[in-house]
N, CA, C and O atoms as a DFTB+ gen file, in Angstrom:
716 C
 N C O
     1  1      12.940     -23.436       7.029
     2  2      14.467     -23.729       6.199
     3  2      15.163     -22.302       5.237
     4  3      14.647     -21.728       4.278
     5  1      16.370     -22.054       5.849
     6  2      16.835     -21.114       5.069
     7  2      17.486     -22.131       3.955
     8  3      17.898     -23.290       3.997
     9  1      17.364     -21.026       2.840
    10  2      17.759     -20.847       1.502
    11  2      19.040     -20.379       0.931
    12  3      19.361     -19.210       1.146
    13  1      19.708     -21.040       0.324
    14  2      21.370     -20.324       0.447
    15  2      21.088     -19.681      -1.542
    16  3      20.313     -20.037      -2.430
    17  1      22.077     -18.736      -1.464
    18  2      22.359     -18.157      -2.361
    19  2      23.641     -18.844      -3.103
    20  3      24.327     -19.617      -2.433
    21  1      23.923     -18.636      -4.213
    22  2      24.872     -19.472      -5.449
    23  2      26.191     -19.446      -4.794
    24  3      26.957     -20.405      -4.895
    25  1      26.537     -18.205      -4.011
    26  2      28.015     -18.180      -3.106
    27  2      27.527     -18.832      -1.639
    28  3      28.471     -18.829      -0.849
    29  1      26.564     -19.269      -1.196
    30  2      26.328     -19.994      -0.021
    31  2      25.908     -19.417       0.838
    32  3      25.817     -20.082       1.870
    33  1      25.454     -18.002       0.922
    34  2      25.154     -17.215       1.745
    35  2      23.403     -17.352       2.122
    36  3      22.610     -17.489       1.191
    37  1      22.973     -17.305       3.410
    38  2      21.652     -17.527       3.550
    39  2      21.166     -16.479       3.323
    40  3      21.573     -15.451       3.863
    41  1      19.924     -16.516       2.247
    42  2      19.252     -15.772       2.256
    43  2      17.788     -14.968       3.305
    44  3      16.768     -15.623       3.515
    45  1      17.922     -13.818       3.732
    46  2      17.354     -13.577       4.724
    47  2      15.655     -13.854       4.297
    48  3      15.365     -13.965       3.105
    49  1      14.861     -13.925       5.090
    50  2      13.912     -14.652       5.356
    51  2      12.801     -13.120       4.345
    52  3      12.901     -11.904       4.180
    53  1      11.818     -14.285       3.925
    54  2      10.915     -12.578       2.965
    55  2       9.831     -12.372       4.143
    56  3       9.346     -11.245       4.251
    57  1       9.490     -13.208       4.879
    58  2       8.294     -13.152       5.332
    59  2       8.221     -13.436       7.033
    60  3       7.203     -14.037       7.376
    61  1       9.010     -13.138       7.940
    62  2       9.166     -12.905       9.151
    63  2       8.893     -11.894      10.216
    64  3       8.405     -10.793       9.960
    65  1       9.270     -12.357      11.609
    66  2       8.962     -11.461      12.359
    67  2       9.904     -10.456      12.401
    68  3      10.669     -10.745      11.480
    69  1      10.335      -9.361      12.968
    70  2      11.086      -8.400      13.301
    71  2      12.585      -9.063      13.509
    72  3      13.557      -8.950      12.762
    73  1      12.466      -9.858      14.868
    74  2      13.912     -10.043      14.723
    75  2      14.861     -10.780      13.994
    76  3      16.065     -10.649      13.776
    77  1      13.631     -11.928      13.544
    78  2      14.295     -13.207      12.489
    79  2      14.500     -11.917      11.193
    80  3      15.478     -12.258      10.529
    81  1      14.144     -11.117      10.860
    82  2      14.685     -10.509      10.019
    83  2      15.534      -9.597       9.874
    84  3      15.992      -9.349       8.759
    85  1      15.849      -9.026      10.806
    86  2      17.313      -8.113      11.191
    87  2      18.480      -9.741      11.609
    88  3      19.658      -9.754      11.251
    89  1      18.013     -10.602      12.166
    90  2      18.840     -11.405      12.355
    91  2      19.433     -12.081      11.284
    92  3      20.551     -12.574      11.430
    93  1      18.644     -12.191       9.910
    94  2      18.846     -12.701       8.887
    95  2      19.316     -11.708       7.853
    96  3      19.430     -12.254       6.756
    97  1      19.610     -10.490       7.847
    98  2      20.055      -9.781       7.154
    99  2      21.795      -9.531       8.088
   100  3      22.798      -8.868       7.824
   101  1      21.611      -9.970       8.627
   102  2      22.811      -9.312       9.426
   103  2      23.846     -10.955       9.478
   104  3      25.023     -10.904       9.836
   105  1      23.346     -11.971       9.172
   106  2      24.048     -13.226       9.177
   107  2      24.356     -12.857       7.574
   108  3      25.546     -12.935       7.268
   109  1      23.268     -12.396       6.331
   110  2      23.798     -12.496       5.110
   111  2      25.060     -11.768       4.940
   112  3      25.996     -12.119       4.221
   113  1      24.992     -10.745       5.656
   114  2      26.075      -9.531       5.509
   115  2      27.082     -10.083       5.959
   116  3      28.079      -9.993       5.241
   117  1      27.209     -10.758       7.124
   118  2      28.363     -11.929       7.831
   119  2      28.999     -12.611       6.703
   120  3      30.148     -12.386       6.321
   121  1      27.928     -13.725       6.031
   122  2      28.527     -14.910       4.823
   123  2      29.256     -13.588       3.465
   124  3      30.199     -13.921       2.747
   125  1      28.690     -12.362       3.374
   126  2      29.335     -11.867       2.189
   127  2      30.153     -11.305       2.655
   128  3      30.802     -10.808       1.735
   129  1      30.577     -11.042       3.604
   130  2      32.110     -10.719       4.316
   131  2      33.157     -12.084       4.223
   132  3      34.212     -12.216       3.602
   133  1      32.641     -12.743       4.835
   134  2      33.092     -14.349       4.668
   135  2      33.778     -14.542       3.007
   136  3      34.967     -14.625       2.701
   137  1      32.840     -14.567       2.313
   138  2      32.723     -14.881       0.823
   139  2      34.241     -13.901       0.367
   140  3      35.159     -14.558      -0.125
   141  1      34.428     -12.537       0.527
   142  2      35.331     -11.820       0.025
   143  2      36.699     -11.964       0.439
   144  3      37.669     -11.653      -0.251
   145  1      36.754     -12.729       2.269
   146  2      38.036     -12.792       2.062
   147  2      38.346     -14.232       2.503
   148  3      39.213     -14.403       3.360
   149  1      37.610     -15.411       1.905
   150  2      37.850     -16.618       1.820
   151  2      39.024     -16.940       0.886
   152  3      38.983     -16.270      -0.146
   153  1      39.917     -17.671       0.961
   154  2      41.230     -18.097       0.387
   155  2      42.055     -17.335       0.165
   156  3      42.836     -17.686      -0.719
   157  1      42.244     -16.298       0.657
   158  2      43.535     -15.452       1.292
   159  2      44.360     -15.732       1.845
   160  3      44.247     -16.536       2.770
   161  1      45.405     -15.240       1.539
   162  2      46.973     -15.526       2.207
   163  2      47.321     -14.480       2.894
   164  3      46.684     -13.433       2.774
   165  1      48.290     -14.574       3.652
   166  2      48.536     -12.771       4.159
   167  2      48.979     -11.562       3.263
   168  3      48.699     -10.369       3.386
   169  1      49.789     -12.234       2.278
   170  2      50.048     -10.895       1.132
   171  2      48.874      -9.967       0.716
   172  3      48.808      -8.741       0.638
   173  1      47.833     -11.098       0.437
   174  2      46.200     -10.978      -0.169
   175  2      45.659     -10.113       1.059
   176  3      45.140      -9.080       0.636
   177  1      45.617     -10.223       2.522
   178  2      44.676      -9.669       3.362
   179  2      45.354      -8.534       3.588
   180  3      44.764      -7.695       4.269
   181  1      46.401      -8.285       3.214
   182  2      47.067      -7.138       3.377
   183  2      47.034      -5.951       2.017
   184  3      47.520      -4.821       2.034
   185  1      46.662      -6.294       1.442
   186  2      46.264      -5.284       0.002
   187  2      45.542      -4.258       0.134
   188  3      44.377      -4.629       0.282
   189  1      45.662      -2.784       0.164
   190  2      44.853      -2.070      -0.172
   191  2      44.308      -1.456      -1.313
   192  3      44.862      -2.079      -2.218
   193  1      43.553      -0.606      -1.853
   194  2      42.927      -0.440      -2.678
   195  2      42.927       1.287      -2.626
   196  3      42.695       1.930      -1.603
   197  1      43.223       1.842      -3.887
   198  2      43.167       3.058      -4.239
   199  2      43.998       4.010      -3.362
   200  3      45.186       3.711      -3.244
   201  1      43.501       5.248      -2.650
   202  2      43.950       5.578      -1.883
   203  2      44.309       5.415      -0.467
   204  3      45.381       5.681       0.076
   205  1      43.088       4.870       0.108
   206  2      42.989       3.912       1.772
   207  2      43.934       3.098       1.816
   208  3      44.562       2.543       0.915
   209  1      44.032       3.031       3.296
   210  2      44.811       1.961       3.891
   211  2      44.270       0.792       4.192
   212  3      44.981      -0.118       4.620
   213  1      43.068       0.657       4.031
   214  2      41.808      -0.483       4.410
   215  2      43.037      -1.562       4.051
   216  3      44.038      -1.365       3.363
   217  1      42.609      -2.783       4.766
   218  2      42.879      -4.035       4.052
   219  2      41.768      -4.762       4.586
   220  3      41.160      -4.286       5.545
   221  1      41.310      -6.226       3.914
   222  2      40.663      -7.351       4.396
   223  2      41.281      -7.595       5.779
   224  3      40.645      -7.438       6.822
   225  1      42.486      -7.965       5.724
   226  2      42.862      -7.986       7.500
   227  2      42.479      -7.319       8.427
   228  3      42.175      -7.743       9.542
   229  1      42.454      -6.049       7.999
   230  2      42.032      -4.721       9.156
   231  2      40.885      -4.982       9.265
   232  3      40.517      -5.311      10.392
   233  1      40.213      -4.956       8.536
   234  2      38.579      -5.796       8.064
   235  2      38.172      -6.495       9.006
   236  3      37.284      -6.139       9.780
   237  1      38.994      -7.967       9.066
   238  2      38.500      -8.791       9.670
   239  2      38.916      -8.407      11.451
   240  3      37.950      -8.378      12.213
   241  1      40.073      -8.177      11.946
   242  2      40.103      -7.901      13.081
   243  2      39.014      -6.671      13.470
   244  3      38.302      -6.742      14.472
   245  1      38.986      -5.396      12.422
   246  2      38.363      -4.459      12.975
   247  2      36.754      -4.913      13.075
   248  3      36.163      -4.136      13.825
   249  1      35.971      -5.844      12.587
   250  2      34.711      -6.654      12.962
   251  2      34.813      -7.891      13.820
   252  3      34.003      -8.789      14.050
   253  1      35.500      -7.770      14.045
   254  2      35.685      -8.995      15.608
   255  2      35.294      -8.017      16.564
   256  3      34.299      -8.232      17.256
   257  1      36.049      -6.813      16.707
   258  2      36.149      -5.866      17.542
   259  2      35.057      -5.122      17.469
   260  3      34.963      -4.496      18.525
   261  1      34.030      -4.832      16.621
   262  2      32.783      -4.219      16.321
   263  2      31.541      -5.057      17.195
   264  3      30.653      -4.576      17.899
   265  1      31.852      -6.564      16.850
   266  2      30.996      -7.770      17.406
   267  2      30.973      -7.908      18.472
   268  3      29.984      -8.195      19.148
   269  1      32.210      -7.707      18.883
   270  2      32.330      -7.745      20.945
   271  2      32.495      -6.669      21.058
   272  3      32.390      -6.493      22.272
   273  1      32.745      -5.527      20.499
   274  2      31.932      -4.382      21.552
   275  2      30.536      -4.048      21.998
   276  3      30.237      -3.704      23.142
   277  1      29.561      -4.207      20.800
   278  2      28.428      -4.151      20.959
   279  2      27.467      -5.347      21.333
   280  3      26.344      -5.125      21.785
   281  1      27.922      -6.544      21.140
   282  2      26.944      -7.898      21.783
   283  2      27.748      -7.896      23.234
   284  3      26.777      -7.622      23.939
   285  1      28.619      -7.989      23.968
   286  2      29.031      -7.953      24.907
   287  2      29.543      -7.109      25.670
   288  3      29.481      -7.414      26.861
   289  1      30.240      -5.740      25.322
   290  2      30.630      -4.669      25.984
   291  2      29.168      -3.801      26.085
   292  3      28.721      -3.944      27.223
   293  1      28.463      -3.115      25.412
   294  2      27.524      -2.306      24.909
   295  2      26.291      -3.047      25.851
   296  3      25.974      -2.750      27.002
   297  1      25.608      -4.286      24.828
   298  2      24.750      -4.447      25.431
   299  2      24.535      -5.554      26.584
   300  3      23.467      -5.764      27.159
   301  1      25.802      -6.247      26.818
   302  2      25.364      -6.876      27.884
   303  2      25.786      -6.055      29.396
   304  3      25.249      -6.104      30.503
   305  1      27.116      -5.214      28.841
   306  2      27.722      -4.351      29.919
   307  2      28.900      -5.384      30.694
   308  3      29.153      -5.392      31.899
   309  1      29.514      -6.218      29.651
   310  2      30.807      -6.681      30.201
   311  2      31.802      -6.175      29.793
   312  3      31.739      -5.577      28.719
   313  1      33.167      -6.251      30.580
   314  2      34.307      -5.304      30.435
   315  2      34.758      -6.091      29.167
   316  3      34.367      -7.238      28.953
   317  1      35.715      -5.323      28.227
   318  2      36.093      -5.680      27.122
   319  2      36.721      -7.270      27.448
   320  3      37.017      -7.471      28.626
   321  1      36.871      -8.052      26.772
   322  2      37.624      -9.189      26.499
   323  2      38.630      -9.032      25.551
   324  3      38.704      -8.090      24.761
   325  1      39.839     -10.491      25.690
   326  2      40.982     -10.085      25.469
   327  2      40.659     -10.256      23.962
   328  3      39.739     -11.038      23.722
   329  1      41.229      -9.689      22.966
   330  2      42.721      -8.949      23.173
   331  2      42.424      -7.405      23.313
   332  3      43.296      -6.551      23.480
   333  1      41.098      -7.176      23.224
   334  2      40.838      -5.898      23.731
   335  2      41.037      -5.509      24.722
   336  3      41.485      -4.363      24.764
   337  1      40.858      -6.099      25.772
   338  2      40.948      -5.544      27.193
   339  2      42.608      -5.163      27.128
   340  3      42.706      -3.982      27.461
   341  1      43.766      -5.658      26.861
   342  2      45.305      -5.337      26.751
   343  2      45.490      -4.188      25.664
   344  3      46.624      -4.167      25.184
   345  1      44.588      -3.207      25.168
   346  2      44.992      -2.550      24.127
   347  2      44.748      -0.881      24.629
   348  3      43.679      -0.387      24.986
   349  1      46.052      -0.220      24.535
   350  2      45.859       1.156      24.904
   351  2      45.182       1.647      23.677
   352  3      45.858       1.828      22.664
   353  1      44.071       1.847      23.680
   354  2      43.089       2.709      22.847
   355  2      43.671       3.958      22.854
   356  3      43.580       4.430      21.721
   357  1      44.202       4.674      23.580
   358  2      44.426       6.326      23.459
   359  2      45.387       6.677      22.709
   360  3      45.606       7.616      21.943
   361  1      46.286       5.162      23.287
   362  2      48.058       5.577      22.328
   363  2      47.490       5.178      20.697
   364  3      47.897       5.841      19.743
   365  1      46.810       4.377      20.565
   366  2      46.166       3.920      19.190
   367  2      44.988       3.770      18.884
   368  3      44.665       2.586      18.782
   369  1      43.851       4.825      18.607
   370  2      42.608       4.461      18.510
   371  2      42.172       3.483      17.521
   372  3      41.011       3.090      17.410
   373  1      43.175       3.105      16.798
   374  2      42.805       2.621      15.508
   375  2      43.741       0.677      15.133
   376  3      43.912      -0.135      14.224
   377  1      44.083       0.926      16.752
   378  2      44.647      -0.374      16.785
   379  2      44.290      -1.763      15.910
   380  3      45.096      -2.387      15.220
   381  1      42.893      -2.079      16.114
   382  2      42.849      -3.233      15.213
   383  2      42.876      -2.986      13.790
   384  3      42.885      -4.053      13.176
   385  1      42.890      -2.045      13.099
   386  2      43.397      -1.860      12.018
   387  2      44.732      -2.103      11.726
   388  3      45.076      -3.065      11.040
   389  1      45.452      -1.356      12.164
   390  2      47.082      -1.087      12.844
   391  2      47.707      -2.373      12.838
   392  3      48.537      -2.646      11.971
   393  1      47.396      -3.155      13.694
   394  2      48.042      -4.170      13.966
   395  2      47.600      -5.685      13.067
   396  3      48.203      -6.701      12.723
   397  1      46.892      -5.414      13.001
   398  2      46.450      -6.419      11.894
   399  2      47.147      -7.411      10.847
   400  3      46.850      -8.539      10.454
   401  1      48.312      -6.431      10.523
   402  2      49.630      -7.046       9.440
   403  2      50.257      -7.945      10.098
   404  3      50.716      -8.971       9.595
   405  1      50.324      -7.633      11.262
   406  2      50.998      -8.628      11.772
   407  2      50.547     -10.064      12.155
   408  3      51.187     -11.018      12.597
   409  1      49.486      -9.936      11.900
   410  2      48.800     -11.263      12.654
   411  2      48.368     -12.290      11.518
   412  3      47.708     -11.819      10.592
   413  1      48.741     -13.940      11.491
   414  2      48.498     -14.684      10.185
   415  2      47.065     -14.695       9.999
   416  3      46.229     -14.330      10.826
   417  1      46.827     -15.208       8.679
   418  2      45.584     -14.824       8.373
   419  2      44.325     -16.004       9.337
   420  3      43.156     -15.713       9.590
   421  1      44.968     -17.182       9.670
   422  2      43.900     -18.037      10.352
   423  2      43.962     -17.410      11.805
   424  3      43.094     -17.484      12.674
   425  1      44.715     -17.020      11.842
   426  2      44.251     -15.793      13.865
   427  2      43.686     -14.769      13.424
   428  3      43.395     -13.960      14.306
   429  1      43.336     -14.403      12.096
   430  2      42.494     -13.103      12.152
   431  2      41.293     -13.889      12.203
   432  3      40.515     -13.785      13.151
   433  1      41.049     -14.855      11.008
   434  2      39.840     -15.633      10.621
   435  2      39.519     -15.986      12.361
   436  3      38.707     -15.302      12.982
   437  1      39.935     -16.617      12.718
   438  2      39.421     -17.225      13.928
   439  2      39.082     -15.968      14.936
   440  3      38.067     -16.060      15.626
   441  1      39.868     -14.854      15.032
   442  2      39.435     -14.282      16.096
   443  2      38.038     -13.858      15.930
   444  3      37.222     -13.902      16.851
   445  1      37.648     -13.254      14.176
   446  2      36.401     -13.034      13.854
   447  2      35.649     -13.788      13.910
   448  3      34.543     -13.360      14.241
   449  1      35.751     -15.217      13.656
   450  2      34.815     -16.143      13.928
   451  2      34.422     -16.413      15.525
   452  3      33.360     -16.902      15.913
   453  1      35.152     -16.127      16.070
   454  2      34.759     -16.087      17.813
   455  2      34.012     -15.120      18.097
   456  3      33.009     -15.313      18.784
   457  1      34.252     -14.213      17.758
   458  2      33.345     -12.557      18.087
   459  2      32.233     -13.110      17.630
   460  3      31.505     -13.687      18.437
   461  1      31.865     -13.045      16.203
   462  2      30.772     -13.574      15.711
   463  2      29.700     -14.396      16.650
   464  3      28.566     -14.065      16.996
   465  1      30.574     -15.773      16.989
   466  2      29.964     -17.082      17.285
   467  2      29.614     -15.978      18.880
   468  3      28.450     -15.615      19.054
   469  1      30.549     -15.612      19.758
   470  2      29.909     -14.834      20.763
   471  2      28.854     -13.690      21.018
   472  3      28.163     -13.504      22.020
   473  1      28.900     -13.170      20.164
   474  2      27.683     -12.116      19.289
   475  2      26.184     -12.520      19.052
   476  3      25.186     -11.861      19.345
   477  1      26.264     -13.923      18.374
   478  2      25.266     -14.563      18.230
   479  2      24.763     -15.008      19.152
   480  3      23.539     -14.875      19.176
   481  1      25.491     -15.821      20.477
   482  2      24.580     -15.848      21.656
   483  2      24.129     -14.486      22.299
   484  3      22.968     -14.212      22.602
   485  1      25.001     -13.840      22.427
   486  2      24.342     -12.939      23.312
   487  2      23.044     -12.064      22.857
   488  3      22.223     -11.441      23.532
   489  1      23.170     -12.253      21.500
   490  2      22.215     -11.462      20.645
   491  2      20.829     -12.185      21.057
   492  3      19.807     -11.666      21.505
   493  1      21.073     -13.384      20.804
   494  2      19.662     -14.795      20.570
   495  2      19.370     -14.668      22.396
   496  3      18.192     -14.711      22.751
   497  1      20.347     -14.531      23.367
   498  2      19.829     -14.399      24.736
   499  2      19.034     -13.456      24.715
   500  3      17.821     -13.660      24.667
   501  1      19.651     -12.020      24.752
   502  2      19.019     -11.124      24.536
   503  2      17.555     -11.023      24.003
   504  3      16.629     -10.728      24.759
   505  1      17.423     -11.217      23.004
   506  2      16.043     -11.620      22.396
   507  2      15.108     -11.973      23.269
   508  3      14.177     -11.310      23.727
   509  1      15.590     -13.618      23.558
   510  2      14.733     -14.172      24.661
   511  2      14.592     -13.614      25.642
   512  3      13.455     -13.706      26.106
   513  1      15.549     -12.826      26.403
   514  2      15.213     -11.980      27.409
   515  2      14.127     -10.819      27.336
   516  3      13.065     -10.857      27.958
   517  1      14.473      -9.916      26.607
   518  2      13.614      -9.192      27.241
   519  2      13.235      -8.516      25.091
   520  3      12.702      -7.440      24.821
   521  1      13.538      -9.167      24.428
   522  2      13.145      -8.597      23.101
   523  2      14.158      -7.196      22.282
   524  3      15.192      -6.757      22.786
   525  1      13.883      -6.964      21.676
   526  2      14.462      -5.660      20.771
   527  2      14.495      -4.769      20.840
   528  3      15.366      -4.100      20.284
   529  1      13.195      -4.091      21.841
   530  2      13.279      -2.615      22.361
   531  2      14.083      -2.535      23.807
   532  3      13.915      -1.419      24.298
   533  1      14.632      -3.105      24.354
   534  2      15.393      -3.491      25.607
   535  2      16.909      -2.390      25.220
   536  3      17.634      -2.280      24.232
   537  1      16.863      -1.762      26.507
   538  2      18.205      -0.840      26.126
   539  2      19.809      -1.921      26.555
   540  3      19.997      -3.055      26.995
   541  1      20.417      -1.112      26.245
   542  2      22.130      -1.905      26.227
   543  2      22.436      -1.375      27.503
   544  3      22.344      -0.164      27.705
   545  1      22.834      -2.262      28.487
   546  2      23.436      -2.136      29.522
   547  2      24.555      -1.150      29.885
   548  3      24.810      -0.888      31.060
   549  1      25.106      -0.698      29.024
   550  2      26.359      -0.088      28.972
   551  2      25.489       1.536      27.832
   552  3      24.978       1.652      26.718
   553  1      25.764       2.357      28.904
   554  2      24.995       3.979      28.421
   555  2      25.771       4.860      27.916
   556  3      26.864       4.964      28.473
   557  1      25.546       5.599      26.954
   558  2      26.597       6.834      26.058
   559  2      26.856       7.678      27.446
   560  3      26.255       7.492      28.504
   561  1      27.685       8.459      27.249
   562  2      28.300       9.706      27.942
   563  2      27.169      10.325      28.704
   564  3      27.188      10.590      29.906
   565  1      26.044      10.552      27.751
   566  2      24.983      11.062      28.173
   567  2      23.816      10.942      28.715
   568  3      22.994      11.812      29.001
   569  1      23.777       9.574      28.868
   570  2      23.317       8.754      30.001
   571  2      22.083       7.782      28.784
   572  3      21.655       6.704      29.197
   573  1      21.763       8.135      27.787
   574  2      21.513       7.314      26.636
   575  2      21.834       6.064      26.419
   576  3      23.033       5.934      26.174
   577  1      21.071       4.844      26.413
   578  2      21.170       3.642      25.891
   579  2      20.766       3.503      24.261
   580  3      19.789       4.106      23.816
   581  1      21.554       2.711      23.479
   582  2      20.791       2.213      22.371
   583  2      19.783       0.988      22.604
   584  3      19.902       0.307      23.622
   585  1      18.850       0.729      21.714
   586  2      18.164      -0.475      21.795
   587  2      19.098      -1.821      21.036
   588  3      19.878      -1.753      20.087
   589  1      18.725      -2.894      21.764
   590  2      19.054      -4.367      20.988
   591  2      18.344      -4.179      18.855
   592  3      18.763      -4.664      17.804
   593  1      17.302      -3.348      19.159
   594  2      16.997      -2.934      17.779
   595  2      18.255      -2.112      16.643
   596  3      18.647      -2.444      15.524
   597  1      18.592      -1.018      17.471
   598  2      19.617       0.017      16.985
   599  2      21.007      -0.617      17.338
   600  3      21.970       0.141      17.221
   601  1      21.211      -1.707      17.692
   602  2      22.451      -2.088      17.605
   603  2      22.358      -3.355      16.486
   604  3      23.275      -3.400      15.666
   605  1      21.602      -4.093      16.431
   606  2      21.179      -4.926      15.503
   607  2      21.188      -4.008      13.895
   608  3      21.824      -4.560      12.997
   609  1      20.684      -3.013      13.647
   610  2      20.794      -2.068      12.186
   611  2      21.881      -1.418      12.495
   612  3      21.771      -0.551      11.629
   613  1      22.907      -1.130      13.079
   614  2      24.382      -0.681      13.563
   615  2      24.673      -1.653      13.049
   616  3      24.905      -1.437      11.859
   617  1      24.809      -2.800      13.355
   618  2      25.676      -4.092      13.041
   619  2      25.670      -4.667      11.557
   620  3      26.614      -5.222      10.994
   621  1      24.605      -4.454      11.128
   622  2      23.858      -4.521       9.783
   623  2      24.721      -3.160       8.764
   624  3      25.154      -3.340       7.626
   625  1      24.785      -2.048       9.424
   626  2      25.178      -1.142       8.672
   627  2      26.499      -1.189       8.321
   628  3      26.988      -0.655       7.325
   629  1      27.082      -1.848       9.166
   630  2      29.092      -1.985       9.742
   631  2      29.157      -2.638       8.707
   632  3      29.983      -2.317       7.853
   633  1      28.267      -3.764       8.509
   634  2      29.021      -4.905       7.379
   635  2      28.782      -4.399       6.341
   636  3      29.710      -4.444       5.533
   637  1      27.624      -3.780       5.930
   638  2      27.190      -3.577       4.909
   639  2      27.930      -2.389       3.617
   640  3      27.931      -2.343       2.387
   641  1      28.647      -1.339       5.016
   642  2      29.631      -0.456       4.311
   643  2      30.998      -1.394       3.837
   644  3      31.372      -1.600       2.682
   645  1      31.751      -2.001       5.396
   646  2      32.333      -2.281       4.526
   647  2      32.351      -3.810       4.070
   648  3      33.228      -4.560       4.500
   649  1      31.593      -4.154       3.394
   650  2      31.433      -5.231       2.611
   651  2      31.285      -4.316       1.114
   652  3      31.104      -5.001       0.108
   653  1      31.343      -3.088       0.970
   654  2      31.478      -2.563      -0.456
   655  2      33.078      -2.548      -0.288
   656  3      33.561      -3.161      -1.240
   657  1      34.330      -1.944       0.806
   658  2      35.078      -1.978       0.668
   659  2      35.558      -3.285       0.459
   660  3      36.550      -3.418      -0.258
   661  1      35.046      -4.234       0.942
   662  2      35.742      -5.591       0.708
   663  2      35.688      -5.856      -0.626
   664  3      36.602      -6.382      -1.262
   665  1      34.712      -5.529      -1.035
   666  2      34.144      -5.898      -2.874
   667  2      35.636      -5.210      -3.548
   668  3      36.523      -5.782      -4.182
   669  1      35.514      -3.739      -3.130
   670  2      36.648      -3.652      -4.361
   671  2      38.138      -3.867      -4.240
   672  3      38.841      -3.984      -5.244
   673  1      38.796      -3.939      -2.563
   674  2      40.068      -5.103      -2.642
   675  2      39.527      -5.892      -3.218
   676  3      39.599      -5.629      -4.418
   677  1      38.726      -7.200      -2.934
   678  2      39.065      -8.438      -3.587
   679  2      39.203      -8.327      -4.935
   680  3      40.172      -8.916      -5.414
   681  1      38.328      -7.591      -5.843
   682  2      39.045      -7.257      -7.231
   683  2      39.853      -6.975      -7.590
   684  3      40.417      -7.286      -8.638
   685  1      40.208      -6.081      -6.538
   686  2      41.748      -5.843      -6.834
   687  2      42.733      -6.576      -6.939
   688  3      43.700      -6.207      -7.605
   689  1      42.698      -8.170      -6.098
   690  2      43.542      -8.797      -5.951
   691  2      43.360     -10.004      -6.959
   692  3      44.374     -10.415      -7.523
   693  1      41.973     -10.685      -7.263
   694  2      42.206     -11.640      -7.655
   695  2      40.882     -11.420      -9.088
   696  3      40.701     -12.236      -9.991
   697  1      40.274     -10.353      -8.937
   698  2      39.409      -9.997     -10.309
   699  2      37.912     -10.404      -9.718
   700  3      36.977      -9.814     -10.260
   701  1      37.568     -11.386      -8.625
   702  2      36.650     -11.607      -7.910
   703  2      35.587     -10.536      -7.922
   704  3      35.678      -9.402      -7.451
   705  1      34.755     -10.987      -8.427
   706  2      33.539      -9.588      -8.214
   707  2      32.444     -10.365      -7.754
   708  3      32.421     -11.594      -7.693
   709  1      31.253      -9.332      -7.332
   710  2      30.072     -10.028      -6.501
   711  2      29.055      -8.638      -6.265
   712  3      29.379      -7.450      -6.266
   713  1      28.286      -8.997      -6.151
   714  2      27.380      -8.095      -5.270
   715  2      28.169      -7.324      -3.882
   716  3      27.523      -6.593      -3.132
């Protein structure tokens, strides 16, 4: 049974196998990000902090891209899905960050939630099919491929880093503080 903390986040298991532990920490980081973005309107999702141009809306779109890229494109070798397949990344390598201000909050939340759902399915299927040591189907330019284990740790790192940013931005909006 999963325990929830005071913010409704699932606590990672204290004693579980490697896959369950990694997935528990990833879900905890995802839930922390959800908490930091909850209840905000478009203006709030476009607030920046200090000298950074980062916004919570930009993070929603960026993390949706990160989920799809690592679980679908890299792990499964699937061509990029919509909306990523229509982006001219050479013209704007930060498209997800730069275009988020034009998107409604519900569109951003739905994009992120859909990407997380696809990612969960892909990762769980990959764990069932070959375990954490299996390499991603898409290789890097030098021919190497990260393992599923590496991808999961990278996703945890990506969320943990951006949750720190989200913490600062959310506090500047309405004083909400937390871990």
